[in-house]
C-alpha positions as CSV (number, residue, x, y, z in Angstrom):
1,M,-6.5,-31.7,-6.9
2,R,-9.8,-30.5,-5.5
3,F,-9.7,-26.9,-4.2
4,P,-8.4,-25.9,-2.0
5,K,-4.7,-26.4,-2.6
6,I,-3.1,-24.1,0.1
7,A,0.5,-24.1,0.2
8,A,3.2,-21.8,1.9
9,A,5.0,-21.7,-1.5
10,T,8.8,-21.4,-1.5
11,A,11.4,-21.2,-4.3
12,V,12.1,-24.8,-3.5
13,V,8.4,-25.9,-4.0
14,L,8.3,-23.9,-7.2
15,L,11.4,-25.3,-8.8
16,A,10.1,-28.5,-8.2
17,A,6.7,-28.3,-10.0
18,A,6.0,-28.6,-13.4
19,C,7.0,-25.7,-15.9
20,G,4.9,-23.4,-17.7
21,G,1.4,-22.1,-16.6
22,G,-0.5,-22.9,-13.5
23,S,-3.3,-24.7,-15.4
24,D,-3.3,-28.5,-15.9
25,D,-4.7,-28.4,-19.3
26,S,-2.4,-27.6,-22.4
27,S,-4.5,-28.4,-25.0
28,G,-6.1,-25.0,-25.7
29,G,-9.6,-26.2,-24.5
30,E,-11.3,-25.3,-21.2
31,A,-8.9,-25.3,-18.3
32,E,-9.1,-28.2,-15.7
33,S,-7.9,-25.6,-12.9
34,L,-6.5,-22.4,-12.5
35,T,-3.9,-21.4,-10.1
36,V,-3.7,-18.2,-8.1
37,W,-0.8,-17.1,-6.1
38,V,-1.7,-14.9,-3.1
39,M,1.0,-13.1,-1.0
40,G,1.0,-13.8,2.7
41,T,0.2,-16.9,4.7
42,S,-2.9,-19.1,4.9
43,Q,-5.6,-18.4,7.3
44,D,-9.1,-20.0,8.0
45,P,-11.0,-16.9,6.7
46,L,-9.0,-16.8,3.6
47,V,-9.5,-20.5,2.8
48,E,-13.4,-19.8,3.4
49,Y,-13.0,-16.6,0.8
50,F,-11.5,-18.6,-2.0
51,D,-14.0,-21.6,-1.3
52,N,-16.8,-19.3,-2.0
53,A,-14.7,-17.5,-4.8
54,E,-14.3,-20.9,-6.4
55,A,-18.1,-21.6,-6.3
56,R,-18.9,-18.4,-8.0
57,F,-16.5,-18.9,-10.7
58,Q,-17.8,-22.4,-11.3
59,E,-21.1,-20.8,-11.9
60,T,-19.9,-19.8,-15.5
61,H,-17.1,-22.5,-15.7
62,P,-18.2,-25.8,-14.2
63,G,-15.8,-28.1,-13.0
64,V,-12.8,-25.8,-13.4
65,E,-11.0,-26.0,-9.8
66,V,-9.1,-23.1,-8.4
67,D,-6.0,-24.0,-6.8
68,V,-4.6,-21.3,-4.2
69,E,-0.9,-21.1,-3.3
70,F,0.1,-18.5,-0.7
71,I,3.6,-16.9,-1.2
72,P,5.3,-15.4,2.1
73,W,6.0,-11.8,0.8
74,P,9.8,-12.2,1.5
75,D,9.6,-15.0,-1.1
76,A,7.8,-13.2,-3.8
77,Q,10.5,-11.7,-5.7
78,E,12.3,-15.1,-6.2
79,S,9.2,-17.0,-6.9
80,I,8.2,-14.8,-9.4
81,T,11.6,-14.5,-11.0
82,N,11.8,-18.4,-10.9
83,A,8.2,-18.4,-12.6
84,L,9.5,-16.3,-15.5
85,A,12.4,-18.5,-16.0
86,G,10.4,-21.5,-16.5
87,G,9.3,-22.7,-13.1
88,D,5.8,-23.4,-11.7
89,A,3.7,-20.3,-12.5
90,P,0.3,-19.1,-11.8
91,D,-2.4,-17.9,-14.1
92,V,-3.5,-15.0,-11.7
93,L,-1.1,-13.4,-9.5
94,E,-1.5,-10.9,-6.7
95,V,1.4,-8.2,-6.6
96,G,1.9,-4.9,-4.3
97,N,0.1,-2.1,-6.3
98,D,3.3,-0.3,-6.4
99,Q,5.0,-3.2,-8.1
100,V,2.7,-3.5,-11.2
101,A,5.1,-1.1,-13.3
102,G,8.1,-3.3,-12.4
103,W,6.8,-6.7,-13.3
104,A,5.2,-5.3,-16.3
105,A,8.3,-3.9,-17.6
106,Q,10.0,-7.4,-16.8
107,G,7.2,-9.2,-18.8
108,A,5.6,-11.1,-16.2
109,L,2.3,-9.6,-16.8
110,L,-0.4,-10.0,-19.5
111,D,-1.7,-6.9,-21.2
112,I,-5.4,-7.0,-20.0
113,S,-6.4,-3.5,-21.6
114,E,-9.2,-4.8,-23.7
115,Q,-10.8,-7.2,-21.0
116,V,-10.6,-4.3,-18.4
117,G,-12.3,-2.0,-21.1
118,G,-15.2,-4.6,-21.4
119,W,-15.7,-5.2,-17.7
120,D,-18.7,-3.5,-16.2
121,A,-17.3,-3.5,-12.7
122,A,-14.2,-1.5,-13.6
123,A,-16.5,1.6,-13.9
124,G,-16.9,1.6,-10.2
125,I,-13.3,1.2,-9.1
126,D,-11.3,4.2,-7.8
127,E,-10.1,5.8,-11.0
128,N,-6.7,6.7,-9.9
129,A,-6.2,3.3,-8.3
130,L,-7.1,1.7,-11.7
131,E,-4.6,4.1,-13.4
132,Y,-1.8,2.9,-10.9
133,G,-2.2,-0.5,-12.6
134,T,-1.0,0.7,-15.9
135,Y,2.8,0.9,-17.4
136,E,3.3,3.0,-20.4
137,G,-0.4,3.3,-21.4
138,V,-1.2,-0.6,-20.8
139,Q,-3.5,-2.0,-18.0
140,Y,-1.6,-4.8,-16.3
141,G,-3.4,-5.0,-13.1
142,V,-6.6,-4.4,-11.3
143,P,-6.9,-2.9,-7.6
144,W,-7.9,-5.6,-5.5
145,F,-8.0,-3.9,-2.2
146,S,-6.4,-0.9,-0.5
147,G,-4.7,0.0,3.0
148,V,-4.1,3.4,4.0
149,R,-2.1,5.1,7.0
150,T,-4.0,7.2,9.5
151,L,-3.1,9.2,12.6
152,Y,-3.2,7.2,15.7
153,Y,-3.6,9.2,18.9
154,R,-4.3,8.6,22.6
155,A,-8.0,9.3,22.9
156,D,-8.2,9.4,26.6
157,W,-5.3,12.0,26.6
158,L,-6.9,14.3,24.1
159,R,-10.2,14.1,26.0
160,E,-8.6,15.1,29.3
161,L,-6.8,18.0,27.4
162,G,-10.1,19.3,25.8
163,H,-8.5,18.5,22.5
164,E,-10.0,17.1,19.4
165,P,-7.6,15.1,17.0
166,P,-5.7,17.8,15.0
167,T,-6.6,18.5,11.4
168,T,-4.1,21.0,10.3
169,W,-0.5,21.4,10.8
170,D,-1.0,24.0,13.5
171,E,-3.2,21.9,15.2
172,L,-0.8,19.2,15.1
173,V,1.8,21.3,17.0
174,E,-0.6,22.7,19.3
175,V,-1.9,19.3,20.4
176,S,1.6,17.8,20.7
177,E,3.0,20.4,22.9
178,A,-0.1,20.1,25.0
179,I,0.8,16.2,25.4
180,Q,4.3,16.9,26.1
181,E,3.6,19.5,28.8
182,E,0.9,17.1,30.6
183,Y,2.2,13.8,30.2
184,D,5.8,14.2,29.8
185,V,6.0,12.2,26.4
186,P,6.6,13.5,23.0
187,G,3.5,14.4,21.3
188,F,4.1,13.5,18.0
189,A,6.6,11.3,15.9
190,A,8.0,12.2,12.7
191,P,10.5,9.5,11.7
192,T,12.8,10.5,9.0
193,D,12.7,7.1,7.0
194,F,9.3,7.4,6.2
195,T,8.5,8.2,2.7
196,N,4.7,7.6,3.0
197,G,4.5,10.1,5.9
198,I,6.5,12.7,4.3
199,A,4.7,12.5,0.9
200,S,1.2,13.1,2.8
201,F,2.6,16.3,4.0
202,I,4.0,17.3,0.6
203,W,0.8,16.4,-1.1
204,S,-1.3,18.4,1.5
205,N,0.5,21.6,0.7
206,G,-0.1,21.2,-3.0
207,G,3.3,20.0,-3.7
208,E,4.5,16.9,-5.8
209,I,7.4,14.5,-5.7
210,A,7.7,14.0,-9.5
211,T,5.6,14.3,-12.5
212,Q,5.8,12.9,-16.2
213,N,6.2,15.1,-18.9
214,G,5.9,12.9,-22.2
215,D,8.5,10.2,-21.8
216,T,10.4,12.3,-19.1
217,W,10.0,12.3,-15.6
218,E,10.8,15.6,-13.6
219,G,11.6,15.8,-10.0
220,N,9.3,18.6,-8.2
221,L,11.4,18.4,-5.1
222,T,12.5,22.2,-5.6
223,D,9.0,23.3,-6.1
224,P,8.0,26.1,-3.4
225,A,5.2,24.1,-2.2
226,T,7.1,20.8,-1.8
227,V,10.1,22.7,-0.2
228,E,7.8,24.4,2.4
229,A,6.2,20.8,3.2
230,V,9.6,19.1,3.6
231,E,10.8,22.1,5.7
232,F,7.8,21.8,8.1
233,Y,8.1,18.0,8.4
234,A,12.0,18.4,9.2
235,S,11.0,21.2,11.8
236,L,9.0,18.9,13.8
237,T,12.3,17.4,14.9
238,T,14.5,20.5,15.1
239,D,11.7,22.3,17.1
240,G,11.3,19.5,19.5
241,I,8.2,18.3,18.8
242,S,9.3,15.0,17.6
243,P,12.4,13.6,19.6
244,Q,15.9,12.8,18.0
245,G,15.3,9.1,18.7
246,Y,13.3,9.0,15.5
247,V,15.9,10.3,13.5
248,G,17.3,7.9,11.0
249,E,14.3,5.5,12.0
250,N,11.0,4.4,10.5
251,E,7.7,4.2,12.0
252,L,8.3,0.9,13.9
253,V,10.0,2.6,16.6
254,A,7.2,4.9,17.1
255,L,4.8,1.9,17.1
256,A,6.4,0.4,20.0
257,D,6.4,3.7,21.9
258,M,2.8,4.4,21.1
259,A,2.0,0.6,22.6
260,N,3.6,1.4,25.8
261,S,2.2,5.1,26.6
262,E,5.4,6.6,25.6
263,L,4.0,8.6,22.6
264,G,1.0,10.6,22.0
265,M,0.3,10.6,18.3
266,Y,1.9,8.9,15.1
267,I,1.0,7.9,11.6
268,D,0.6,4.3,10.7
269,G,-1.8,1.8,8.9
270,G,-4.4,-0.3,10.3
271,W,-2.1,-3.2,10.0
272,A,-0.1,-1.6,13.0
273,L,-2.6,-2.5,15.7
274,G,-1.6,-6.3,15.6
275,S,1.8,-5.3,16.4
276,M,0.8,-3.1,19.2
277,E,-1.0,-5.8,20.7
278,E,2.0,-7.9,20.8
279,Q,4.4,-5.0,22.0
280,A,2.3,-3.4,24.7
281,E,3.1,-4.3,28.3
282,D,-0.3,-3.4,29.2
283,P,-2.8,-4.4,26.7
284,A,-5.6,-2.3,28.1
285,V,-3.7,0.6,26.7
286,L,-4.9,-0.3,23.4
287,E,-8.4,0.5,24.2
288,N,-7.6,4.2,24.4
289,I,-5.8,4.3,21.0
290,A,-7.9,5.8,18.3
291,S,-7.1,7.0,14.7
292,A,-8.2,10.0,12.7
293,P,-7.6,11.4,9.3
294,I,-3.8,12.9,8.8
295,P,-3.8,16.5,9.3
296,G,-2.6,18.4,6.5
297,A,-1.6,22.0,5.9
298,D,-5.3,23.2,5.9
299,G,-7.2,20.0,6.3
300,I,-7.2,16.4,5.6
301,A,-4.0,15.3,3.8
302,P,-3.8,13.0,1.0
303,V,-2.2,9.7,1.8
304,F,-0.6,7.1,-0.4
305,A,-3.1,4.0,-1.2
306,G,-1.1,1.0,-0.5
307,G,-2.6,-2.5,-1.3
308,S,-2.5,-5.2,-3.9
309,A,-3.4,-5.6,-7.5
310,L,-4.8,-8.6,-9.4
311,T,-2.8,-9.7,-12.5
312,V,-2.9,-12.3,-15.2
313,F,0.8,-14.0,-15.3
314,T,2.2,-14.0,-18.9
315,T,2.5,-17.6,-19.4
316,T,-0.8,-18.7,-18.5
317,E,-2.4,-21.1,-21.0
318,H,-5.9,-19.7,-20.3
319,P,-5.9,-15.9,-20.5
320,D,-9.7,-15.7,-20.8
321,E,-10.5,-17.9,-18.0
322,A,-7.9,-16.3,-16.0
323,F,-9.3,-12.8,-16.2
324,D,-12.7,-14.3,-15.6
325,L,-11.5,-15.7,-12.4
326,L,-9.8,-12.2,-11.6
327,T,-13.0,-10.5,-12.3
328,V,-14.4,-12.9,-9.6
329,L,-11.9,-12.3,-7.0
330,G,-11.9,-8.3,-8.0
331,D,-15.3,-7.3,-8.4
332,E,-17.3,-5.4,-5.8
333,E,-18.6,-8.7,-4.1
334,G,-15.1,-10.2,-4.3
335,G,-13.2,-7.2,-3.6
336,K,-14.9,-6.3,-0.6
337,A,-15.1,-9.8,0.9
338,Y,-11.5,-10.3,0.6
339,A,-10.6,-6.9,1.9
340,D,-12.9,-7.6,5.0
341,V,-11.2,-10.7,6.0
342,A,-7.8,-9.5,5.1
343,G,-8.3,-6.2,7.2
344,F,-8.3,-3.7,4.3
345,F,-10.6,-1.7,2.1
346,P,-12.1,-2.4,-1.1
347,A,-11.1,-0.4,-4.2
348,Y,-14.6,0.8,-4.9
349,P,-15.3,4.3,-3.5
350,A,-19.1,4.0,-3.2
351,L,-18.8,1.1,-0.9
352,L,-16.5,3.2,1.6
353,E,-19.4,5.8,2.0
354,T,-21.8,3.3,3.6
355,P,-22.8,3.0,7.0
356,E,-20.7,-0.1,7.5
357,Y,-17.5,1.6,7.3
358,Q,-18.5,5.4,8.2
359,E,-20.2,4.2,11.5
360,D,-17.6,1.8,12.6
361,P,-15.2,3.6,15.1
362,E,-12.3,1.1,14.1
363,R,-12.6,1.8,10.4
364,A,-14.4,5.1,10.0
365,A,-11.2,7.2,9.9
366,A,-9.4,5.2,7.5
367,A,-12.6,4.8,5.3
368,T,-12.6,8.7,5.4
369,Q,-8.9,8.8,4.5
370,M,-9.5,6.3,1.6
371,Q,-11.5,9.0,-0.2
372,N,-8.4,11.2,-0.3
373,T,-5.5,9.1,-1.8
374,R,-2.6,9.5,-4.2
375,F,0.1,7.4,-5.9
376,F,3.7,7.5,-6.2
377,P,5.3,7.7,-9.9
378,T,4.0,4.9,-12.0
379,T,7.5,3.7,-13.3
380,P,9.5,0.6,-12.5
381,R,12.6,3.1,-11.6
382,W,10.4,4.3,-8.3
383,T,11.7,1.4,-6.2
384,A,15.3,2.4,-7.3
385,A,14.7,5.9,-6.2
386,D,12.8,5.4,-2.9
387,Q,13.7,1.9,-1.4
388,D,17.1,1.9,-2.8
389,S,18.4,5.5,-2.7
390,K,16.0,6.8,-0.2
391,I,16.1,10.0,-1.7
392,L,13.2,11.7,0.0
393,P,14.0,10.4,3.5
394,G,17.8,11.1,2.9
395,A,16.8,14.7,2.1
396,V,14.9,15.0,5.4
397,L,17.7,13.5,7.2
398,D,20.0,15.9,5.9
399,I,17.9,19.0,6.7
400,V,17.3,17.7,10.4
401,R,21.0,17.5,10.6
402,G,21.6,20.9,9.6
403,G,21.6,21.3,5.7
404,D,20.1,24.0,3.9
405,A,16.7,22.8,2.7
406,E,16.9,24.5,-0.8
407,E,20.6,23.0,-1.3
408,V,19.6,19.7,-0.1
409,L,16.6,19.4,-2.1
410,G,18.1,20.6,-5.2
411,A,20.7,18.1,-5.2
412,A,17.9,15.5,-4.2
413,N,15.7,16.6,-7.1
414,E,18.8,16.2,-9.8
415,E,19.3,12.7,-8.4
416,L,15.7,11.6,-8.4
417,A,15.0,12.8,-12.1
418,S,18.3,11.1,-13.2
419,I,17.0,7.6,-11.4
420,L,13.6,8.1,-12.7
421,N,14.8,8.5,-16.1
422,E,17.4,5.6,-16.6
423,P,16.4,3.3,-19.0
424,V,14.4,0.1,-17.7
425,E,16.4,-3.1,-17.9
């Protein structure tokens, strides 16, 4: 079938398709086609992107078609699991960058260490982001694009108050109190179920969540810098800066309040703007919502660089061609083009320093924030510690409810270390 073959693939579709790799040719020669699984839903700009990518790929692989299937994010787990069990499978697969270790541990991804080592473009990729695509020292994924969170604020209110966006914790409190006093709405939201936001406070104070020592993970939640940061984040609620309505909640509640002039500042990603447009009773409000880097203890806070990685699926019958396609999608040209149409940022720091990003008022803050990023522990067990057990959000919640910070974080640290060091199944 001629490119593009765009489908909102589901588990039913996958199970009905042919088994094995996504390529049409099983003879060991040049592939007739390669299949790419992209997470999300099809949109015209994305179709055009892949059309251009296929043309680039065919410059070195004439006649090899690129078939693209869009897998809705909620179906990703089941779809990849079915592919591992012998169902229809891709050659190149997009996964969340925080999921690389997990899928690698399950045998879904091919070791591409040697290919990445010989790929010139890899030298320009953010070093930490590239490292996040490894598991047990083996390269399984290459960063495709990144997205970061920033501080959203009411620019018109801050102008009227004579304040610039806060850059430190002290300024965050000062500006929040000024907003509360003048406009009778909360100045800042500090939801407790918000690992990404809490982590930025920890990292900005020189703290860590967990570090690896040899083959063992050690929790760092009892380190003084981490304790101080978590106490400060919790104090935003206990001191009345952030209202009780955000206790036990994530950032989605704050998003709705921000869209309806019921909040002065909160932390979220660039993808939140689309939701604000849907929820705003008065769309004109959005013209006054701007963003700035997240304030830290003494300056811009580091932030988790979310995003996706490109990988080669373990069952591909054409690993060399699959990696060649990966490089077309993920080099500076391909990575930037996809990031632009998808609303994210390329994984190449040098590109973020250009006027295209730094002088665009809608992207400048995130582009600056992208130059100060961190990553969560590179282990398949991080999902169990964070998403399943909610160790860090749970600790903040307990402190907000009156628990002693050192006692709460001591117990949380033991649980964190225990989970991170459990054998990977």
